[in-house]
C-alpha positions, 0 to 999 in steps of 0.5 A: 513521528507516528501520529495516532488519533481517534477517527472522530478527529478526522471530522473534528480536527481535519485541518490538523490532520491535513497539516500532518499528512501534507508534512509527509507523515501518515496519520493512523486512526483508531475506533474504540482503541483499535486501528481502523485506517491510515490517512496519507497524502496522495504523493506518499501513496503514489510513492508507496504504490509506484513500484507495484504499478511498474511491476504490473506494467512490466508483467503485462508487457511480458505476457503480451510479448510471450506465449509462455503460460504457467499454471497456478501450481507452477507459480506458487510451487516455485515461490514456495521453493524459493522461500524454503531455501 
């Protein structure tokens, strides 16, 4: 369930927010009615970023093993063509 709370709850009701976060749900915090941040558990954050870390590690390994290099225009030109197909 989506939980939206004022940022002041982080200080005043920390244990409640901690229980929600440890239950696996992120808590969205607002300031003056506008979203400012999201609080989530370390395990949820790790799950969210693990794919990115793996992809970066694979890219580093490929760059180390290969002499192939591409220019900025080659990389982004290729991406633009794929997106426009």
